[in-house]
C-alpha positions in Angstrom: -4.6 1.2 -2.4 -2.0 3.0 -4.4 1.1 4.4 -3.5 1.6 7.8 -5.8 4.5 10.5 -5.4 3.8 13.7 -7.8 6.9 14.7 -9.5 5.5 17.9 -10.2 1.8 19.6 -11.2 0.6 18.6 -14.4 -0.7 21.4 -16.2 -4.2 21.5 -16.8 -3.6 22.2 -21.0 -1.4 19.6 -21.5 -2.2 15.9 -22.1 -0.7 13.6 -20.6 0.2 9.4 -21.2 0.1 7.1 -18.7 3.6 4.5 -19.5 3.4 0.9 -17.5 7.2 1.1 -16.6 8.8 -2.7 -16.0 11.0 -3.8 -12.8 12.4 -6.4 -10.6 10.0 -8.4 -8.7 10.0 -6.4 -5.3 11.7 -3.5 -5.9 9.1 -1.4 -7.3 9.6 1.2 -3.9 13.1 1.0 -4.4 12.7 2.3 -8.4 10.4 4.9 -7.2 12.8 6.7 -5.1 15.3 6.5 -8.2 12.6 7.2 -10.2 11.3 10.1 -8.3 14.7 12.1 -7.6 15.9 11.4 -11.1 12.8 13.5 -12.2 13.8 16.0 -9.5 16.9 16.4 -10.6 16.5 16.2 -14.6 13.8 18.6 -14.6 12.0 15.7 -17.0 8.3 16.0 -18.3 6.8 13.2 -15.4 4.0 14.2 -13.5 3.0 10.8 -11.5 4.7 7.8 -10.3 2.2 4.6 -9.2 2.9 1.8 -7.7 -0.4 0.1 -7.7 -1.0 -2.3 -4.3 -0.6 -5.9 -4.9 0.8 -6.0 -8.4 4.4 -6.6 -8.7 7.0 -5.8 -11.3 5.0 -2.2 -13.0 5.4 0.7 -11.6 2.8 3.6 -13.7 4.2 6.7 -15.0 2.2 9.4 -16.1 4.6 11.6 -18.5 4.5 14.3 -21.6 5.0 11.4 -23.8 6.9 7.9 -23.9 10.5 10.0 -24.5 10.2 11.8 -21.6 9.3 8.1 -19.6 12.2 6.9 -20.9 14.3 9.5 -20.1 13.4 9.2 -16.9 13.9 5.5 -16.6 17.5 5.4 -18.1 20.1 4.7 -15.6 17.9 3.6 -13.0 19.3 0.0 -11.2 16.1 -2.6 -11.5 14.6 -0.8 -13.9 14.0 -2.9 -16.7 12.0 -0.4 -19.7 8.8 0.8 -20.6 6.1 -0.9 -22.6 5.7 0.5 -25.9 2.2 1.2 -25.8 1.1 3.8 -23.8 -2.0 2.6 -20.7 -6.1 3.8 -21.2 -6.1 5.5 -17.7 -9.7 3.3 -18.1 -7.2 0.3 -17.2 -5.6 0.7 -14.3 -8.5 3.1 -12.9 -10.0 0.3 -10.8 -6.2 -0.2 -8.7 -6.3 3.3 -7.7 -9.5 4.1 -6.3 -9.5 4.1 -2.6 -11.4 1.4 -1.2 -12.7 2.3 2.7 -13.6 -0.8 4.8 -15.0 -0.6 8.2 -13.0 -1.6 11.1 -14.8 -4.1 12.6 -12.1 -4.7 15.5 -12.6 -3.3 18.9 -10.5 -3.2 22.2 -9.9 -6.8 24.0 -10.8 -8.2 20.7 -7.9 -11.8 20.0 -6.3 -11.5 16.6 -4.4 -13.6 14.8 -1.3 -10.9 12.8 -1.2 -12.4 9.4 2.0 -10.7 8.1 4.9 -9.4 8.9 8.0 -11.0 11.8 4.6 -12.1 13.9 2.8 -13.9 11.3 0.5 -16.7 13.0 0.4 -15.5 16.2 -2.1 -14.7 18.5 -2.9 -11.3 20.7 -5.1 -8.9 22.5 -6.2 -5.7 20.7 -5.2 -2.7 23.3 -5.7 0.6 21.5 -6.7 0.9 17.7 -5.8 4.7 15.8 -8.7 5.1 13.1 -6.9 8.1 11.9 -4.0 6.0 11.0 -5.0 2.9 10.5 -3.2 1.3 13.1 -3.7 -0.8 15.9 -1.7 -2.0 19.4 -1.8 -5.8 20.3 -0.3 -7.6 23.0 0.9 -10.9 22.4 -0.8 -14.0 24.0 2.1 -16.0 24.0 4.8 -14.1 24.9 6.3 -14.4 28.7 6.9 -10.1 28.7 3.5 -7.9 27.2 5.0 -6.0 24.6 3.0 -3.4 23.2 3.1 -3.9 19.1 2.2 -1.2 16.0 0.7 -2.9 13.4 -1.9 -1.6 10.4 -5.2 -3.1 10.6 -5.1 -4.9 6.8 -2.4 -6.7 8.6 -4.6 -8.3 12.1 -7.8 -11.0 11.5 -10.6 -11.0 14.3 -10.6 -14.2 15.9 -13.0 -13.9 18.5 -14.8 -11.5 20.7 -14.0 -10.6 24.0 -17.1 -8.4 24.9 -19.6 -8.9 27.4 -22.0 -8.9 24.9 -20.8 -11.3 23.5 -20.7 -13.8 26.6 -24.4 -12.9 27.6 -25.7 -13.9 24.0 -23.6 -17.2 23.8 -25.0 -18.1 27.8 -28.3 -17.7 26.5 -27.9 -19.6 23.2 -26.9 -23.0 25.5 
């Protein structure tokens, strides 16, 4: 999954190039915000800004040419510079594809939270929002039940709490 911000619509007839902008680690989101506002203020020929999921210290910038990409990145905090050669689309295409995972979480499952402030805590699923790809859980070890909304990729199923699996386990024993 990649986050993408479009600065201006790309003209159909012009060929564009993709450049890699090196950034300070874990500051990619801030650089994207600064870059987007810079492009919109100065009306620079940058058409798309992409931060690939899981890739640190780099942002891809689609621009008319290298000078446009450098003009957009000039004076931006945490931006370290444009790499000298343009990037072929084939090299980054696999980072841009949206791969749909089938959700294997149902209500009342016991899950482990694998990211965020509640990392390594166990929780019970209360509600699942498939459109937003979010799940509402209740922490099992907490004294007061507080519903917490998390992204689906922030939890993993530990065990099922459904009657079907309970009946199958009893028959197998």
